[in-house]
N, C-alpha and C positions, 0 to 999 in steps of 0.2 A: 931028848925028844926030837923027833922030826918034825915038821911040818906035817900038817896035815888038814885034810877035808873030811866031812860030812854030812849027814842029811839026815834028820827028822819031821817025822810027821810037825804040823803048829795048827790045824785045826781047818776046819769047814766052813768058807760064803753061807751067805742064807741062801744062797744059790745052788749047794751045792759044791762049788768047784773046791779041792783038797789046796791046803797051803802048807807049805812048806818053811822049816829053820833050818840054815846052813851052820855049820860054827869051822870053824878057820882059826890054827892053831897054831903058832912058830913057837919054835926051839928052847924059847925062854922064855916061856908058861904064858905069854899076852893070848889071850882071847877073841873073836868077835863072834858075834852073833847077828845073820841077816835072816830077812825073810823075804819071801818072791810077793808077798802082800805088799804095795807100796815101795817096792826094792830098798826097806828100811831095813837101818843098823838096829836093833835089839838091843845089847849089850856089850860093850869092851871092857875086857878084865886087862889091868894094865898095874904095874908092881908098885909098891911105891917108895919112899928110902931104906925102911926096915925087907925086901923085897914083899910085901905083904898086899896079894891081890885084892883089888874091887871095883865094883863094876862101872865109869866113870860118865853112864849114858841114864839121862832119865827115859823110862816107859812105860810097858809092863807086863804082865806076867804070860799075860795069852793073846790069845787074834782079839778076840772078844773085844778088849782094854785098845787096840788098835783101829779094829772095825768101827766103835761107838762116842771116840773122841777126835775131835778135828783139831790137837794140840801141830801136827802133822811131825810127831817127835820121834826122831831119826828118819823118817821118811827122803824119797826122790821128791823134792815138789817139782810139778811140773802143769803145764805149760810152759805159765809164765811164769816163774819165782817173785812175788813180793808184790809190790799192786804197780795196777796201771787203774789211770787217771779218766774216771767215768763211767769207765767198763767198753772202752771201745778204741778201737785205732783204724788208718785208714792204709791200705796197699794199694799204692798205683791207681788210687781214684773211689776205688771198693770203699768202705765203712763195713767196720766188723763189728756185733755186738756183741757182748760177752756178763754172763753173770753180776749182777753186783751182790756180789756175796761182802762185802765190806765198808758197811755204808753207802757211798754209790758208789762205789770202787769197785776191782775186780782185786780179790786176793789166791795168791797164790795157785792157778790152775782153773776155780773155779767150785761149781759145787759137788764136781766129783772130780779131781784133780790124779796126777799120778800117785796120790800118794793111800788113793783110795782103789787101785787097783790090783787085779792078779796079774804079774807080771810073768814070763815064762822064763824059767831058766835055760841056761843054753849049754853049764855046764860050773861047774865045780872039781878044782884040780888040787894036787899037792904037788909042786915042783922043791928042785932040790933045797931054793931058801926062800921059795915065799909057797902059799898057798891063794888063791883066785874064787873068786865068784861070779858069771856074767848073766843078768838078768836082761829081757828084751821088752819091749814091748810097742805093737802099732795102736796109734792114736787116730783114728780115721778122719778122713776131712771132715769137717763142721760139729765135731765134739769139744762142749765149750763153748763152741762157736770161731775155733782155727780154723782158718781155712787149710787143706791141704793134707794127705795122708801122709806118717810122720811114724819112722818110725825109729827108734831108741833105744838103745843098751846105755847099762850099767855096770863100773865090774869095780865090785870092791877086792882089794890085794892086800894080805897082808906078811908082810916080808922080817926076817930075822935079825934088818935094823933096825928092828920095830918103831917099821912106819903101818899106817894103815891110807893105801892110796885110792881113792873114789874120780874115776876113768869115765866120761859121758863122752856118746858116739851118737848122731843122727843124721839123717835123710830125709828129703821130701819130697813131692811128685809136684806141687804147686809151692807157688811165694809165700812165706808164714815167718813168725816171729818164735824166735825161743828162746828163755834165758831157764836152764835147771838149776839145781844146787840138791844141798845135803842140806835137813832141818835139822840138826843135830841136838839139844840139848846138856852142855856137860856142863861135870861138878868132879873137878879132881879132885876133890875130897871122894869122892863115892856118891851116890846118888843113894837121896834120901837121908843125903847127912846134917842139912841145913842150909843155910843160902851161901851165896859163891861172891859177898859184897867183899871180901878179904883176896879174894886170888889175884896178884898182879899182873898188870898187862900193858902189853906194847902193840903200836900197830901202826904197819909201815907203812901210813897218810895220815899227809899235810893238809888235808885237805877230803871235804866232805859234798855230801848238799844238800842244799838247803831245802828247809819242806816246808810246806802248808802246815794250814791246823787239820788236817786229813790225814797225815804223812805222805804227801804227794812232792815228789819234787820240784820248786819253783824253775828250773832249766840254770838258777845258778848255784854255780863250782864256789864256795868259800871255803877259809883257810880256818881248822881248827887252834886255831894260834890265841891266849888270850882266852879260851871255851872251856867249858867243861869236858868235851868233845877231847882234848887233845891228854891223844899216849902215846904221844913222839920217844914218850921214855914210861920206862913201865913205872906203874901209879894202879893202886887200888880200886878194883872195878868200885867198891860204895864210898870212895874217898871225897868225889865232885858228884854224888846221884842227885841230890835235893836240887842242886841248881838244874839237872836236868827237867824236873816237874815228876813225873809217872819210874822214869829211868830212859837207860840208852833201847832207841829201834832206829839205828840212823844206817845208813851207808856210805859208805867209806872211799874216796879215789885212794885205789892202791899206786907205790910208788913203782915206777919200772913200765915197763913194755907188754900190755896185752897179748897173750897169746905167750908168753914166754912164762916158764916154770919159778919162780920169784918172789922173798920172803912176803909175806900178809900178818903174819903174828905170831906171840909169845906170850904162852900166859905158865903161870909160877903157884901152883896151892904153896905155901911157906911151911903148913903142919903138917903135911907129907910126906912134899920135897915132888909130888909129880910135876913132870914139867908138858905144857905142848906148844911146838912150834908149828903151823902151816904156811905152808910153800900154795902158791894157785898161780894161776893161767888167766885166772878173770880177772878184771877191770878193776872189781869191788869187790866188797864185805858188808855184809850189814851185820851189823850188834847187835843183837836184839838180849837183854835182860830177863827177861819172864818174866816183863810187867804185870800179865792178865793172867799169869798164877794164880788160884783165890784155893787151895785147899780140897777143892771137891773134886779134884784127879783123884783117885784111886791107886798109884803107881807099884812098883812093882815091890814083892814085900811085905804089904802094908804098909810102903811109905806114902805121906801125903806131901803132894809138893805148894806148896806156898809160892804167895810174891819173893819174886829174884831167887829159886828153887834151882835154876840155872841157866846156861849162857848160851847165844846158838853164835856162831860166824858164816854166817852163809856167804861162801865165797860164788860169787851173781856180776853178771849186767848192772848198772841201776836201775833202778826203778822206774814207772813211767818210759821206759827210750821211745816204744816205737809211736807217743807223741814229743818224745824232744828230740829232735833232729839236728842236735851240738852234741847230743850224746852219743857215746859207741854203740855202734849199730847192731844190733837185736835178729837183723831181717834174712832168714834162711832159703836161699833159690836153689830149685832145683838140680842135681849135678852136684853140688858142694858136699862137702862133711860140716856138721858141727862136731868138734872135737872143745872137749876142758878137763881140765886135770887138778883135781887138789889132794895134798900130800898131807897129811900129821903124822909127826915125827914126835915119838914119845921119851923120856930120858926123867931123873931123876937131879937132884943138887940138894 
């Protein structure tokens, strides 16, 4: 079966905008579905060690699920993924105030972030060994409090090497800050199959950003060794979770040079044999273990997503970087091109 790409209707928003879902398939049977509402990964069907395909991404059966719920499932998150402390930052002496939508802090772009807008689809293409869909969005100057007209594109590519690549690009006409990520909740045993505590995880990170009670970095970069945050060798996600309190919601400092594609994480689900390897150009990754899922969100096919029903590995710049001068900069200037790439590679063992 050759690679292919096609689109179908996914419904309409309240103001009458038609939304589509695009299906990308490779020659080995992997299948990704992406909607231009929030530039969201709706599903990803991946075989287990016996060749059985299962959807490994938490989400919803229809557009209304993505409109009604705020968990950002599968979505492209921006302008600033993760948190900005005090919901404000300063650029060139000017203070910008953002929505305080997470206690006193700003989270995932605000009240109506990139996950809640309809993106324009540039193209859906199938080539010899890969299929891709490219989407774009113009975030106007002042939207959610951010400066600059920001033109963003995100491209999802499914390859015959069993890779899902997510590539971002952006330009601005005014100095601004930017941090984009994908917020998929993964369960390699299949969405709706239970918790992810038995998944084996290794992170290519020996340090993390220390946080306060509001999950805002203090500015200190600390070692993970001798802590329950240590995933420098494979461990089950649940093996030391009780020592963290509610679960993992931490930003890890990845080894290597930011801007270069390099290893980020390796995840293995023992029952099905599915393996997911992540490579990224980003300096960090947020491990989040679905701590606030409580069974109240109706998922696909009648599933309910209880606590720890999925995990996120959000490749990113560090939280609150605009207020932490010692962190890698998230400033984007006019004339510059923001680029970021994350690759998910699937196999079995």
